[in-house]
N, C-alpha and C positions, 0 to 999 in steps of 0.2 A: 764137480765145480772146481775151477782153480783159484785158489786162496788170493794169489796175486789180483786177480781181478776186482777185488774188494778193498777200496779205499777207505779206510777207517779214519783218516785225516780231515777230511771234509763232511758235512753234513749231508743226509741223505732224507729225502721226505718220509719214504716208508719208515725209517728209522726215528726220526723226530716225531711222527705220527704214534709210533709205538711207544715212546715215551711218554707222550701226553696220556696215553691210555693206561699208563701204569706197568707197560711191558718191560721186558729185561733185555730184548733183542735191541740194543743200541750202544753207541759207543760216547766217549767224551764229548766229541765235535757234535754229535746229535744233541746230546743234552744241554751243552752251552748255546746252541742255536735257538733250541727249543725255550731255554729258560729267557733268553733275549726278547723272543716273542710274547711269551708270558707276562714279561715284565711291562710290555706297552699295550698288550692286550689279553688281561687276566681270564676272560673267559672263552680263550681260543679252544680249549680242551673240550668246551661244550660243543663245538662244532664236529669234532671228532666222533664222541658220543651220539650225538643228533643223526650224523650220517649213518651210522651203524643200525640206529633205531629205524632209519628209513628204509635201509635195506632189507631189515627184516619184514617190514610192513609190505614192501613192494613184491618181495619174492613169495610171500605168502598168498598175496593178490593174485599174482601171475599164476602160482600152481593151482589155488584152489578156485578162482573165478575165470582165469582167462585160458586155462589148459595149457598152460605151458610146461614142457618136461624137459626142455634143454636149455642150459644157460653157457654163455660165453663172457667170461668175466676178464677184462682186460685191464690191466693196472691192479693186480691183486692186492698188492702191499702184504705185508708181514702178517701171518695167520693170528687171529685173536678170537674172542668168542663169537658165536653166531655168524659163522663165515656162511658164503653163499649156498654151497653144498649142503651144509648142516641145517639150514632154514628150508631148503628146497626138499632134501629128502627126508626131513621130519613130515612134511606134508604129503609126500609121495615117495617112498624108497627107490623107486626105479627112475628118478630123473638122473640125467646125464648132465655134468659140469666140465668145461674146461677152463682152467685158470691160466692166464698170460700175464707175465711182468717180463721186464728187461733186466732186473737185479738178479746176480747170481745169488746172493745170500737171501732173497726171497723165494727163489725157485728152491734152493736147498731146504729151506724150512717148510716150504708147501709140500715138497714130496714126502717130507718125514712125517709131517704133522696133519696134513689136509686128506685123511682117510675117509672115504666115503661108505655108504651102505653096500652090503654085498649084492642087493638086487640092482643098484645103479652102478654109474660109472663116474670116477673122478680122475681128470688127467690134467697135465700141467705142460705148458709151452714157454720156452724162454724166447721171447720176441719183443719187439718194439712197437708201439702203436703207430709211429711212422712208416712200418711195413705192413700195411693192412693186407696185402696180398699174401705174404708169408704167414700171417696169422690164421688166416682163412685156410689156406692149403693144410697147414697143420692140424687146424681143428677139425677139419673133415674127416680126420681118422678116427673121430669119437662122435662128431655130431652129425645129423641129417639134415641137411640144408634145404630138403624138400618139405622139412616140417617147421613149425613156428619155433623161434630161438628168441630167448631174452638176452637181448645184449646189455652188459653191465659195464657202465663207463663211469665209475664213481671217482670224483677228484683225480683224475688222470690227465683230461684234456687242457686243464689249467696249466700243464707243464709244457704245453706247444705253444710257443711265443708268437709265431707267425700266424695270423687268421686264416690265410689260403691254405696252409698246410694243414691247420687244424680241421676246418670244414671239408678240405678234401679227404682226410684221413677217416673221419667219421661218416662222410658220405660213401666212402667205398665199403665200409663194413655194412653199413645199412642196405646198400645196392643189393648185397648178396644175400639177404634174409628174404624169405618168402611171406606173402601176406599172413597177417596173424602173429607176426613177431613184433616184439616190444623193444624200445631203447629206454634203458633207465641211465639217467644221466645227473650227475652232480657236478658243480664246477664253483670255484671260489669267486666270491665278489666283494666289491667295496661298498656295496650298497648299504651295509649294516654299519661298519666301523669308520667308513670315509678314509682320509688320508692316512692315518695310522696303519691302516691294512696295507696301503700302497707302500707305506715307508718299510714295512717288515718284510714285505715280498722283495722290494729291491735290495735291502741288506742281505737277506739269505741268499739271493742270486749273486750279489756282488763278492760275498764271503767263499764262494766256490759251491754252494749248495745246488740242489736239483732247480733249475731256473722255474720260476712259477709267476703267474700273473692273474689279475683279476679281469672278468667280464661283467658286461652290464646285463641286466634281466633281458634286455632286448637281443643282446648279441647271443646269450645262452638260447633264447627262443628259436634262434635261426637254425641250430642244430636240429630241430624238430620239423623244419620245412617239410610239407608233404606228407606229414603223418597226421594222425588224429591226437592231439594233446589231451591227455586225459584230465579231468577236473582233480584238483583245482588249478591247473597249469604250473608254470614255473613260479614256485616260492621257496621261501626258506625250507630246507629239508627237514628241520624240526616241525614244521607245520604242515606236512604234506600228509593229508588224511589222518592227523593223529588226534587222539582223544582229548576232548576237553575236560580238563579237571577242574575243580572247585577253585582253583587259582587262575582259571580261563585259559586261554591259548598258550602253548609253549613260547617261549621268548625266540626271536629270530637268530639265526647263527650266520656265520660268513659263508656257508655254502648254500647255494640255491640247487634245487632239484626238480626234475619232473619226469613223467613217464609217458611216451608216445606210441601210438600203436601203428605199424607200418601194414599200409594197404587197406 
């Protein structure tokens, strides 16, 4: 990794996320941007925690019930607790995982910290979601694309501002996967917080941070076109097959999620 590639003077989404989750892999610009968002949407960190819990529920389902033993996790973000390989290999140590991110800091941390089980494989690719063919070519070194794959796109497609590009890039990845594969997807939305969410997204982008946008439930559902969208469909990721406690259903968060079966 070349240190010059990391610009610590502007906020970066993975580092802001890390700050909200209580991590230490962030810089002053990230904390300042994160605090500005918290001032307007105090429960924003709940979304980060809810998405991680969503990941855990989905990966366990895919391994234990859907028979998935391979995962392609694009937009990995900085390592934290209960990463994809940890959840998958806890269920079956032979699972194979490829992590993909375009941030050199994320990749440096991933190689150092995301160490898988001896029976399985954990690999890392520095690439951009806008280059799906490059991702697939690199992932083929580790994954067998003749067998089902769990494609993880959690909170990453919301950084593709152009609709045509977003649907095209996701579609190219999905098209390369065999029947029985699953798309696991989360995306930011303004359907919970309304205009304040749109405002903080505009401000984060304007100050030089990672561009980000919201999409509606209907727009998110389009990413699952041609798939079997598993129940309960596209919902707040906090509520996707979550246990109902004595306090009722979990509160909705700004990230909607869903899981689709391919073929």
